[in-house]
C-alpha positions as CSV (number, residue, x, y, z in Angstrom):
1,M,1.7,65.3,-17.9
2,S,4.3,63.4,-20.0
3,I,7.7,65.0,-20.2
4,V,10.0,64.9,-23.1
5,K,13.7,65.2,-22.3
6,S,15.9,66.3,-25.2
7,F,19.6,65.8,-25.1
8,D,22.4,67.5,-27.0
9,V,24.8,64.8,-28.4
10,F,28.4,66.1,-28.5
11,E,30.0,67.2,-25.2
12,T,26.8,66.1,-23.4
13,L,26.5,62.4,-24.1
14,V,29.6,61.6,-26.1
15,T,32.8,63.4,-27.0
16,R,35.9,62.9,-29.1
17,P,39.3,62.2,-27.6
18,F,40.6,65.4,-29.2
19,A,40.1,68.9,-28.0
20,P,39.4,70.9,-30.1
21,P,37.6,68.4,-32.3
22,H,39.2,69.5,-35.6
23,K,42.4,67.9,-34.4
24,L,40.7,64.7,-35.6
25,F,41.3,65.8,-39.2
26,P,45.1,65.0,-39.3
27,L,44.2,61.4,-38.3
28,V,41.6,61.3,-41.1
29,A,44.5,62.0,-43.6
30,K,46.7,59.4,-41.9
31,V,44.0,56.7,-42.1
32,A,43.2,57.6,-45.7
33,K,46.9,57.2,-46.6
34,R,47.4,54.0,-44.6
35,N,44.2,52.2,-45.6
36,R,43.3,53.7,-48.9
37,D,46.7,54.7,-50.3
38,L,45.6,58.4,-50.6
39,P,48.8,60.5,-50.4
40,I,47.9,63.6,-48.5
41,D,49.8,65.6,-45.8
42,P,47.9,65.5,-42.5
43,S,48.7,69.2,-41.6
44,T,47.7,70.4,-45.1
45,F,44.5,68.4,-45.0
46,E,43.6,69.8,-41.5
47,D,44.0,73.4,-42.7
48,A,42.0,72.7,-45.9
49,R,39.3,70.9,-44.1
50,I,38.8,73.8,-41.6
51,L,38.9,76.3,-44.4
52,A,36.4,74.4,-46.5
53,E,33.9,74.2,-43.7
54,R,34.3,77.9,-43.0
55,K,33.8,78.9,-46.6
56,V,30.8,76.6,-47.1
57,R,29.1,78.0,-44.0
58,K,29.7,81.5,-45.1
59,K,28.1,81.1,-48.5
60,A,25.4,78.5,-47.6
61,R,21.8,79.4,-48.4
62,K,20.4,76.9,-46.0
63,P,20.3,76.5,-42.2
64,E,22.8,73.8,-42.0
65,I,25.5,72.3,-44.3
66,T,26.3,68.6,-44.8
67,I,29.6,66.7,-44.9
68,E,29.2,66.3,-48.6
69,D,29.0,70.1,-48.9
70,I,32.3,70.5,-47.0
71,Y,34.1,67.9,-49.1
72,R,32.8,69.5,-52.3
73,E,34.7,72.6,-51.3
74,C,37.7,70.5,-50.2
75,R,38.0,69.1,-53.7
76,S,38.6,72.5,-55.1
77,I,41.1,73.5,-52.4
78,L,43.1,70.4,-52.5
79,N,42.4,69.4,-56.2
80,L,40.9,66.1,-55.2
81,S,38.9,63.8,-57.3
82,Q,35.4,62.7,-56.5
83,K,36.7,59.3,-55.5
84,D,39.3,61.0,-53.2
85,A,36.6,63.0,-51.5
86,E,34.5,59.9,-51.0
87,V,37.4,58.1,-49.4
88,L,38.0,61.0,-47.0
89,I,34.3,61.2,-46.1
90,S,34.4,57.5,-45.4
91,C,37.5,57.8,-43.2
92,E,36.1,60.8,-41.2
93,T,32.8,59.2,-40.5
94,K,34.5,55.9,-39.6
95,L,36.7,57.7,-37.1
96,E,33.8,59.6,-35.6
97,I,32.0,56.4,-35.0
98,E,35.0,54.5,-33.7
99,L,36.6,57.2,-31.5
100,C,33.6,59.0,-29.9
101,R,33.4,57.9,-26.3
102,P,30.6,58.1,-23.8
103,I,30.5,60.9,-21.1
104,G,29.7,58.8,-18.0
105,I,27.9,61.5,-16.1
106,G,25.9,62.6,-19.1
107,R,24.8,59.1,-19.8
108,A,23.8,58.8,-16.1
109,L,21.4,61.7,-16.6
110,L,20.0,60.0,-19.7
111,E,19.4,56.8,-17.7
112,Q,17.8,58.9,-15.0
113,A,15.4,60.4,-17.5
114,R,14.4,57.0,-18.8
115,N,13.9,55.7,-15.2
116,E,11.6,58.7,-14.6
117,G,9.4,57.6,-17.5
118,C,10.4,60.6,-19.8
119,R,10.3,60.3,-23.5
120,V,13.8,60.8,-24.9
121,V,14.9,62.7,-28.0
122,F,18.3,63.7,-29.2
123,I,19.0,67.1,-30.9
124,S,22.2,68.1,-32.6
125,D,23.5,70.9,-34.8
126,M,25.7,68.8,-36.9
127,Y,26.8,68.2,-40.5
128,L,27.1,64.5,-40.1
129,P,24.0,62.5,-41.2
130,G,21.5,60.9,-38.8
131,N,22.6,57.4,-39.4
132,V,26.1,58.2,-38.3
133,L,24.9,59.9,-35.1
134,R,22.6,57.0,-34.3
135,E,25.5,54.6,-34.6
136,I,27.6,56.7,-32.3
137,L,24.8,56.9,-29.8
138,F,24.1,53.2,-30.0
139,R,27.7,52.2,-29.6
140,N,28.0,54.3,-26.5
141,G,25.0,52.9,-24.8
142,C,22.7,55.9,-25.4
143,W,20.3,54.8,-28.1
144,V,17.3,52.5,-27.5
145,D,14.4,51.6,-29.8
146,G,11.8,54.3,-29.7
147,D,14.2,57.2,-29.3
148,R,14.1,60.0,-31.9
149,L,16.9,62.0,-33.4
150,Y,16.8,65.5,-34.9
151,V,19.9,66.5,-36.8
152,S,20.1,70.0,-38.2
153,C,21.5,69.0,-41.6
154,E,18.5,66.7,-42.2
155,V,15.8,68.7,-40.4
156,G,16.9,71.9,-42.1
157,A,16.8,73.9,-38.8
158,T,19.3,74.6,-36.0
159,K,19.1,75.0,-32.3
160,R,21.1,78.2,-32.6
161,S,18.3,79.9,-34.6
162,G,15.6,78.4,-32.4
163,E,13.8,76.9,-35.4
164,M,14.9,73.4,-34.3
165,F,13.1,73.6,-31.0
166,R,9.9,74.8,-32.9
167,R,10.1,71.7,-35.1
168,V,10.6,69.4,-32.2
169,L,7.7,70.8,-30.2
170,K,5.5,70.4,-33.3
171,T,6.6,66.9,-34.3
172,E,6.4,65.6,-30.7
173,S,3.0,67.3,-30.3
174,I,3.9,68.8,-27.0
175,R,3.9,72.2,-25.4
176,A,7.0,74.0,-24.3
177,N,6.4,73.3,-20.6
178,Q,6.4,69.6,-21.3
179,M,10.0,69.7,-22.6
180,V,13.3,69.9,-20.8
181,H,16.5,70.3,-22.8
182,I,20.0,69.2,-21.6
183,G,23.1,70.5,-23.3
184,N,26.5,72.1,-22.9
185,D,26.3,75.3,-25.0
186,A,25.3,78.4,-23.1
187,L,23.5,79.9,-26.2
188,S,22.1,77.0,-28.2
189,D,21.3,74.6,-25.3
190,V,20.3,77.1,-22.6
191,K,19.4,80.7,-23.7
192,I,17.6,79.8,-26.9
193,P,15.3,77.1,-25.6
194,R,14.4,79.3,-22.5
195,R,13.1,81.9,-24.9
196,F,10.4,79.4,-26.0
197,G,9.6,78.5,-22.3
198,I,11.4,75.2,-22.6
199,G,13.0,74.0,-19.3
200,T,16.7,73.5,-19.4
201,E,19.4,71.7,-17.4
202,P,22.8,73.1,-18.4
203,F,25.5,70.5,-18.8
204,F,28.6,72.7,-18.7
205,Q,30.7,69.8,-17.3
206,G,31.2,68.6,-20.9
207,N,33.1,71.7,-21.8
208,L,36.9,71.9,-21.2
209,R,38.1,73.0,-17.8
210,E,40.7,75.7,-17.5
211,R,43.6,73.2,-17.1
212,E,42.4,71.1,-20.0
213,S,42.2,74.2,-22.2
214,Q,45.7,75.2,-21.1
215,L,47.0,71.8,-22.1
216,A,45.2,71.9,-25.5
217,A,46.8,75.3,-26.2
218,A,50.3,74.1,-25.4
219,R,52.8,75.3,-28.0
220,D,56.1,74.0,-29.5
221,F,54.8,70.4,-29.7
222,S,53.3,68.2,-32.3
223,P,49.9,70.0,-33.0
224,T,47.8,66.8,-32.6
225,L,49.2,65.6,-29.3
226,P,48.2,68.5,-27.0
227,A,44.6,68.1,-28.4
228,L,44.8,64.3,-27.7
229,L,46.1,64.6,-24.2
230,S,43.5,67.3,-23.4
231,G,40.7,65.3,-24.9
232,C,41.6,62.2,-22.9
233,S,41.8,64.4,-19.7
234,R,38.2,65.4,-20.3
235,L,37.1,61.9,-20.9
236,A,38.8,60.6,-17.8
237,R,37.3,63.4,-15.7
238,L,33.7,62.8,-17.1
239,E,33.8,59.0,-16.6
240,G,32.0,59.4,-13.3
241,T,31.5,61.5,-10.2
242,E,32.8,61.1,-6.6
243,D,30.9,61.1,-3.3
244,S,32.8,63.9,-1.7
245,A,34.1,67.4,-2.7
246,Q,37.7,66.3,-1.9
247,H,37.5,63.2,-4.2
248,Q,35.8,65.1,-7.0
249,R,38.5,67.8,-7.0
250,L,41.1,65.0,-7.0
251,R,39.4,63.3,-9.9
252,E,39.8,66.5,-11.9
253,I,43.5,67.0,-10.9
254,A,44.2,63.3,-11.7
255,A,42.6,63.7,-15.1
256,H,44.6,66.8,-16.3
257,A,47.8,66.4,-14.3
258,A,48.5,62.8,-13.3
259,G,46.9,61.1,-16.3
260,P,49.0,62.8,-19.1
261,F,52.3,62.5,-17.1
262,L,52.0,58.9,-16.0
263,T,50.7,57.8,-19.4
264,G,53.4,59.6,-21.2
265,F,56.1,58.0,-19.1
266,V,54.7,54.5,-19.2
267,L,54.0,54.7,-22.9
268,W,57.7,55.6,-23.5
269,V,58.8,52.7,-21.3
270,L,56.6,50.2,-23.2
271,Q,57.6,51.5,-26.7
272,T,61.3,51.5,-25.8
273,A,61.1,48.0,-24.2
274,R,59.5,46.7,-27.4
275,A,62.1,48.4,-29.6
276,V,65.1,46.9,-27.7
277,G,63.5,43.4,-27.4
278,L,62.6,43.3,-23.7
279,K,60.0,40.7,-22.8
280,R,59.4,41.4,-19.1
281,L,59.2,44.6,-17.0
282,Y,59.3,44.7,-13.2
283,F,57.5,47.7,-11.6
284,I,59.2,48.4,-8.3
285,S,57.0,49.0,-5.3
286,R,55.7,51.4,-4.0
287,D,56.1,54.0,-6.8
288,G,55.5,51.4,-9.4
289,F,52.0,50.5,-8.3
290,V,50.1,53.1,-10.3
291,L,52.6,52.8,-13.1
292,L,51.8,49.1,-13.5
293,E,48.0,49.9,-13.6
294,V,48.7,52.4,-16.4
295,A,50.9,49.9,-18.2
296,K,48.2,47.2,-18.2
297,E,45.9,49.6,-20.1
298,L,48.5,50.7,-22.6
299,A,50.2,47.3,-23.2
300,R,47.2,46.0,-25.1
301,S,47.8,48.6,-27.8
302,V,51.6,48.7,-27.7
303,D,52.8,45.1,-27.2
304,P,50.5,42.6,-25.3
305,T,53.3,40.1,-25.3
306,I,55.4,42.1,-22.8
307,E,55.0,40.5,-19.3
308,L,54.3,43.1,-16.6
309,R,55.1,42.3,-13.0
310,Y,55.0,44.1,-9.6
311,L,58.2,43.6,-7.7
312,Y,58.4,44.3,-3.9
313,G,61.5,46.1,-3.1
314,S,62.9,49.2,-1.3
315,R,66.2,50.7,-0.2
316,Q,66.1,48.9,3.1
317,S,65.1,45.5,1.6
318,W,67.8,45.7,-1.1
319,H,70.7,47.9,0.1
320,F,71.1,46.1,3.4
321,P,71.4,42.6,2.0
322,A,73.6,43.9,-0.9
323,S,76.0,45.4,1.7
324,R,76.3,42.1,3.6
325,G,76.2,44.3,6.7
326,K,79.6,45.9,6.1
327,D,80.7,49.5,6.1
328,L,77.3,50.7,7.1
329,E,78.7,53.5,9.2
330,K,79.6,55.2,5.8
331,A,76.4,54.2,3.9
332,S,74.5,57.4,2.9
333,W,71.2,55.6,2.7
334,V,71.5,54.6,6.4
335,W,72.2,58.2,7.6
336,E,69.9,60.1,5.3
337,W,68.3,63.0,7.1
338,T,64.5,63.3,7.1
339,T,62.1,65.1,9.4
340,S,61.6,61.8,11.4
341,Y,65.4,61.1,11.6
342,S,66.1,59.4,14.9
343,I,68.0,56.5,16.4
344,T,64.9,54.3,15.8
345,T,64.6,55.2,12.1
346,V,68.3,54.5,11.5
347,L,68.1,51.1,13.1
348,K,65.0,50.2,11.2
349,R,66.9,50.9,8.0
350,V,69.1,48.0,8.9
351,S,66.3,45.7,10.2
352,L,67.0,46.3,13.9
353,A,64.7,47.5,16.7
354,P,66.4,49.7,19.4
355,E,65.0,47.4,22.1
356,A,66.9,44.5,20.6
357,V,70.2,46.3,21.1
358,G,69.3,48.4,24.0
359,Q,72.2,47.5,26.2
360,T,74.7,48.4,23.5
361,L,73.0,51.7,22.9
362,E,72.9,52.6,26.6
363,K,76.5,51.7,27.0
364,A,77.2,54.3,24.2
365,G,75.3,56.9,26.1
366,L,72.1,56.6,24.0
367,V,69.4,56.1,26.7
368,P,65.9,55.1,25.8
369,E,64.6,58.7,26.0
370,T,66.8,59.6,23.0
371,W,65.7,56.7,20.7
372,E,62.6,58.4,19.3
373,A,63.8,62.0,19.7
374,P,65.1,64.0,16.8
375,M,68.7,63.0,16.1
376,S,71.3,65.4,17.4
377,Q,74.8,65.6,15.8
378,E,76.2,64.3,19.1
379,N,74.0,61.2,19.2
380,E,74.6,60.6,15.5
381,A,78.3,60.4,16.1
382,R,77.7,58.0,19.0
383,L,75.5,55.8,16.9
384,K,78.0,55.7,14.1
385,K,80.6,54.6,16.6
386,V,78.3,51.8,17.7
387,F,78.2,50.7,14.1
388,T,82.0,50.2,14.1
389,E,82.0,48.0,17.2
390,P,83.0,44.4,16.3
391,K,80.1,42.8,18.2
392,F,77.6,45.1,16.6
393,Q,79.1,44.5,13.2
394,K,78.7,40.8,13.6
395,L,75.1,41.3,14.4
396,L,74.7,43.4,11.2
397,V,76.4,40.9,9.1
398,R,74.3,38.0,10.5
399,E,71.1,39.9,9.9
400,A,72.1,41.1,6.4
401,E,73.0,37.5,5.3
402,K,69.7,36.3,6.6
403,Q,67.9,38.9,4.6
404,R,70.1,38.3,1.6
405,A,69.2,34.6,1.4
406,L,65.5,35.5,1.5
407,L,65.9,38.2,-1.2
408,V,67.8,35.8,-3.5
409,A,65.0,33.2,-3.1
410,Y,62.4,35.9,-3.8
411,L,64.2,37.0,-7.0
412,Q,64.4,33.4,-8.2
413,E,60.7,33.0,-7.8
414,E,60.2,36.2,-9.8
415,G,62.2,34.9,-12.7
416,F,65.3,37.1,-12.4
417,F,67.6,34.1,-13.1
418,S,65.9,33.1,-16.3
419,D,67.0,34.0,-19.8
420,V,64.0,36.4,-20.3
421,A,65.2,39.9,-21.3
422,S,63.9,42.2,-18.6
423,A,64.3,45.6,-16.9
424,I,63.0,47.4,-13.8
425,V,60.8,50.4,-13.8
426,D,60.9,53.1,-11.1
427,V,60.6,56.8,-10.7
428,G,64.3,57.1,-10.0
429,W,66.5,59.9,-8.5
430,K,69.9,58.2,-8.0
431,G,69.4,54.6,-9.4
432,N,71.0,53.0,-6.3
433,L,68.3,50.3,-6.1
434,Q,69.4,49.1,-9.5
435,D,73.0,48.9,-8.3
436,S,72.1,46.8,-5.2
437,L,69.9,44.5,-7.3
438,A,72.8,44.1,-9.8
439,V,75.3,43.2,-7.0
440,I,73.0,40.5,-5.6
441,L,72.4,39.0,-9.1
442,E,76.0,39.2,-10.1
443,E,77.2,37.4,-6.9
444,E,74.6,34.7,-7.6
445,G,76.0,34.1,-11.1
446,K,73.8,36.3,-13.4
447,R,76.2,37.9,-15.9
448,D,74.2,40.5,-17.6
449,P,73.2,43.4,-15.3
450,V,69.5,44.3,-15.3
451,G,68.6,47.7,-16.9
452,G,66.3,50.3,-15.6
453,F,63.7,52.8,-16.8
454,Y,63.3,56.0,-14.8
455,V,61.3,59.3,-14.8
456,G,64.6,61.0,-13.9
457,L,68.0,60.6,-12.3
458,N,70.0,63.0,-10.2
459,H,73.8,63.5,-10.3
460,R,75.5,60.8,-8.4
461,G,79.2,61.8,-8.5
462,S,81.8,59.4,-9.6
463,R,80.2,56.2,-8.3
464,P,80.2,53.4,-10.9
465,E,76.9,52.2,-12.3
466,K,75.7,48.7,-12.9
467,G,73.4,48.2,-15.9
468,E,72.0,50.6,-18.5
469,R,69.7,53.4,-17.3
470,R,67.2,55.2,-19.5
471,T,65.4,58.4,-18.4
472,Y,62.3,60.1,-19.6
473,L,62.1,63.5,-18.1
474,F,65.5,64.5,-16.8
475,D,69.0,63.1,-16.3
476,L,71.3,65.3,-14.3
477,R,74.1,62.9,-14.7
478,R,74.5,63.9,-18.3
479,D,73.3,67.5,-18.1
480,P,73.9,68.8,-14.6
481,K,72.9,72.4,-15.6
482,W,69.4,71.4,-16.7
483,R,66.6,71.6,-14.2
484,L,63.0,70.7,-14.5
485,K,60.9,73.9,-14.1
486,I,58.9,72.5,-11.2
487,P,59.9,73.3,-7.6
488,Q,60.7,70.2,-5.7
489,P,60.0,67.8,-8.6
490,Q,60.7,64.7,-6.7
491,S,58.0,65.4,-4.1
492,C,55.6,66.3,-6.9
493,I,56.2,63.0,-8.8
494,E,56.2,60.8,-5.6
495,T,52.9,62.2,-4.6
496,F,51.3,61.0,-7.8
497,C,53.1,57.6,-7.6
498,S,52.0,56.6,-4.2
499,A,50.7,53.1,-3.2
500,N,48.3,52.2,-0.4
501,H,50.6,49.7,1.2
502,G,53.7,50.0,3.4
503,S,57.3,50.0,2.3
504,T,59.0,46.6,1.9
505,L,61.0,45.8,5.1
506,G,62.3,42.4,3.9
507,Y,61.1,39.0,3.0
508,R,59.9,35.8,4.8
509,A,59.1,32.2,3.9
510,E,55.4,31.3,3.7
511,G,54.9,27.7,2.8
512,D,56.8,27.0,-0.4
513,S,57.0,30.7,-1.4
514,I,58.8,33.9,-0.4
515,V,56.6,36.9,0.4
516,P,57.4,40.5,1.2
517,V,57.3,41.8,4.8
518,L,55.6,45.2,4.6
519,Q,55.7,48.1,6.9
520,Q,52.5,48.4,9.0
521,W,50.5,51.0,7.2
522,R,47.5,53.1,8.2
523,T,45.4,53.1,5.0
524,E,42.7,55.4,6.3
525,P,44.5,58.7,5.7
526,L,45.2,57.8,2.0
527,E,41.7,56.5,1.6
528,T,40.3,59.7,3.0
529,W,42.6,61.8,0.7
530,G,41.5,59.7,-2.3
531,L,44.4,57.6,-3.5
532,E,42.1,55.0,-5.0
533,V,40.5,57.8,-7.0
534,L,43.9,58.9,-8.3
535,H,44.8,55.4,-9.4
536,R,41.4,54.8,-11.0
537,V,41.4,58.0,-13.0
538,A,45.0,57.5,-14.1
539,A,44.2,54.1,-15.4
540,A,41.1,55.4,-17.1
541,Y,43.1,58.1,-18.8
542,A,45.6,55.5,-20.1
543,A,42.7,53.4,-21.4
544,E,41.3,56.3,-23.4
545,L,44.6,57.1,-25.0
546,A,45.2,53.4,-25.7
547,R,42.0,53.3,-27.8
548,V,43.4,56.0,-30.0
549,L,46.7,54.3,-30.3
550,V,45.0,51.6,-32.4
551,W,44.5,54.3,-35.1
552,L,47.5,56.5,-34.5
553,G,50.1,53.7,-34.2
554,K,53.3,54.7,-32.4
555,I,53.4,58.2,-30.9
556,D,56.1,59.9,-29.0
557,I,54.7,62.1,-26.2
558,D,57.3,64.8,-25.6
559,P,58.2,64.6,-21.8
560,M,57.7,68.3,-21.4
561,L,54.2,68.0,-22.9
562,A,53.4,65.0,-20.7
563,V,54.4,67.0,-17.6
564,Y,52.9,70.3,-18.9
565,S,49.7,70.4,-16.9
566,L,51.3,68.8,-13.9
567,A,53.9,71.6,-13.9
568,L,51.2,74.3,-14.1
569,T,49.3,72.8,-11.2
570,W,52.4,72.2,-9.0
571,S,54.0,75.6,-9.8
572,N,51.0,77.8,-9.6
573,P,48.1,75.9,-7.9
574,A,44.6,77.4,-7.5
575,F,43.5,77.5,-3.9
576,E,41.3,74.5,-4.4
577,E,44.1,72.5,-5.9
578,A,46.5,73.4,-3.1
579,E,43.8,72.5,-0.6
580,C,43.1,69.1,-2.3
581,L,46.7,68.0,-2.9
582,G,48.0,69.6,0.2
583,S,46.1,67.2,2.5
584,F,48.1,64.3,1.0
585,P,49.9,62.4,3.9
586,F,53.4,62.6,2.6
587,V,55.8,60.0,4.0
588,E,59.4,61.1,3.6
589,D,61.4,58.4,5.5
590,Q,62.1,55.1,3.8
591,S,61.0,53.3,6.9
592,G,57.4,54.7,6.5
593,I,57.5,56.8,9.6
594,G,56.4,60.5,10.0
595,A,53.6,61.3,7.6
596,K,53.1,65.0,7.2
597,P,50.7,67.1,5.0
598,L,52.1,67.9,1.6
599,A,51.2,71.5,2.2
600,R,49.7,73.7,5.0
601,P,49.5,77.4,5.8
602,L,52.9,78.7,7.0
603,P,53.0,80.7,10.3
604,W,54.7,84.1,10.7
605,R,57.8,82.5,12.4
606,H,58.7,81.1,9.0
607,F,59.8,84.5,7.8
608,A,62.6,84.4,10.3
609,R,63.5,80.8,9.4
610,V,63.8,81.7,5.8
611,V,66.1,84.6,6.6
612,K,68.2,82.5,9.0
613,S,68.4,79.6,6.6
614,K,66.8,77.3,9.1
615,Y,64.0,76.2,6.9
616,S,65.0,72.6,6.2
617,R,65.5,71.2,9.7
618,S,63.0,73.2,11.7
619,Y,60.1,72.5,9.4
620,R,60.1,70.4,6.2
621,V,58.3,72.4,3.5
622,I,57.5,69.6,1.1
623,W,55.5,71.7,-1.4
624,V,56.4,75.4,-1.2
625,E,53.9,76.8,-3.7
626,G,51.1,74.8,-2.1
627,C,52.0,76.1,1.3
628,L,52.2,79.7,0.0
629,R,48.8,79.4,-1.7
630,L,47.2,78.2,1.5
631,T,48.9,80.9,3.6
632,P,46.8,84.1,4.1
633,E,47.9,87.5,2.8
634,P,50.0,89.5,3.5
635,R,52.0,86.7,5.1
636,S,52.1,84.7,1.8
637,S,53.6,87.5,-0.2
638,L,56.1,88.4,2.4
639,L,57.3,84.8,2.7
640,R,57.5,84.6,-1.1
641,V,59.6,87.7,-1.3
642,A,61.9,86.5,1.6
643,N,62.4,83.2,-0.2
644,L,63.2,84.9,-3.5
645,V,65.7,87.2,-1.8
646,K,67.3,84.3,0.0
647,S,67.5,82.3,-3.3
648,A,69.0,85.3,-5.1
649,G,71.6,85.7,-2.3
650,S,72.5,82.0,-2.5
651,W,72.9,82.3,-6.3
652,A,75.1,85.4,-6.0
653,L,77.3,83.7,-3.4
654,S,77.6,80.7,-5.7
655,W,78.5,82.9,-8.7
656,N,81.1,84.9,-6.7
657,M,82.7,81.7,-5.5
658,R,82.8,80.4,-9.1
659,C,84.4,83.6,-10.4
660,A,86.9,83.6,-7.6
661,S,87.8,80.0,-8.4
662,S,88.2,80.8,-12.1
663,H,90.8,83.6,-11.3
664,K,93.0,81.3,-9.2
């Protein structure tokens, strides 16, 4: 028995990069104005176009309306001429054809049906004519010779009424049990055909997920942009499927959280770089890895002449050479506390192994048993004293000069001493890397300090800065009172900007080139977690938005809109989101030591630790909300209350101290 498989078209095989779809209408007005010199306000046109369709449907005496019917009503609402209406129809149909994109997993079902020998038909309740839908299907790899298309405005029947399915069964000369229908609408594509005995395969994946709907409904932003960001999230999510539940969940999170944020930031970088005349951008490892992948997709639509490079660098590989090995006992980056803080990690930050200076350490009372142990205050004081000893300082200077020479050679190879206007791109926090880079370049004769683009920068006190810094999301140097409403935002952003290679330890000569020396890195945990999925989906998201940029031109994605879905996910994760993201192996130390889960259930003993303010050094809670979501009740609620009480107490103490100070 031959089987006919019928496919709904929109949100099953193809979809628009806007959610809801009527957000395409402002772009119709923009294109009509730009290409046909039709002066019409995009917002006014959107309202009129929606109203016209509603009014026509209400008074229609036929099963389905046409696009001509809609624009006939538009003419009276907007006082348009017949020619104006024809221009707008042309623009709308052109954009539908150009912007509709394939749903990867829907198209896979279509190919499966063909491979099974099924006859394929397409059914759509739609006001657009059949020739437009055929072109959309053809362009997106869905239409082949021999397929049939049933469009409600031409057939004179709809799926919703059930009459369309009667017509299809009759025209195809088949019984109901010979037909299977695939579509995304619970009524028109599932309930109605089942009444006729037609088999159904619901395709609800094409509908917006909860996070995508939340993004589409975001308020206080340009009305078109939330719809665009949400639509691109859906497209990136539906591009394909993953082979494990963990990776599939990560695909969805990457599509609605990482995609909009990373794309918004990188788009701002590229547009700003173009505006100020920059010709080269260096994306600093490791955080810059995925940013570069996103930039490659966007640059084609923003400015394909900007050169994009990946630059290997880190605090260790730049700060140490820039210091020339001096005053390191006072350098905050050397003595920064992390959960893996030990004698070994401190020495690694200055390119030394404890075994190489073992005698010096033991002479200072730092026996081998203490080298890997958590650093005590006593041992920290002893190690700082070692750093002040003349013999040890000579060793530091010698090693720093060696690393410095290699770094300078590497920077020369990368074009830093050319006249090309350039800047670095990094996630940020204090901007110290830019200072160290500027010191090196300045000492080598480069006059103009390199500038930097950052997601955000923290307050850095009175220390002078070298080179201009531009920030996208936050800048606590200029507004110390402002805080991004995401708990632990740095950990959040670093999670989504990870790379699958180790930190840069330094550089070495290899033939005629200088190459980076990377921290040995176990890639399996990140592969298991799904880092490659995150990168792939983020780049796919950027590619979808880039296609729309061709029509929209320059757009400014408000930073708070770009981070909107990411903030929702990080601040109030669903259990599945906390479970998926929480398994990320977060590496806190600059030397690449001490990976820990981003989130895990908290034991009862943490209640006492919160109360006693011993949270930070007894157990590093990297993602508080994720930990609390994974922690069973009632423990989770009690820990949350304890944390809130403690935070309120700290705020009250700070307020009292401020008041007391103001009365002095």
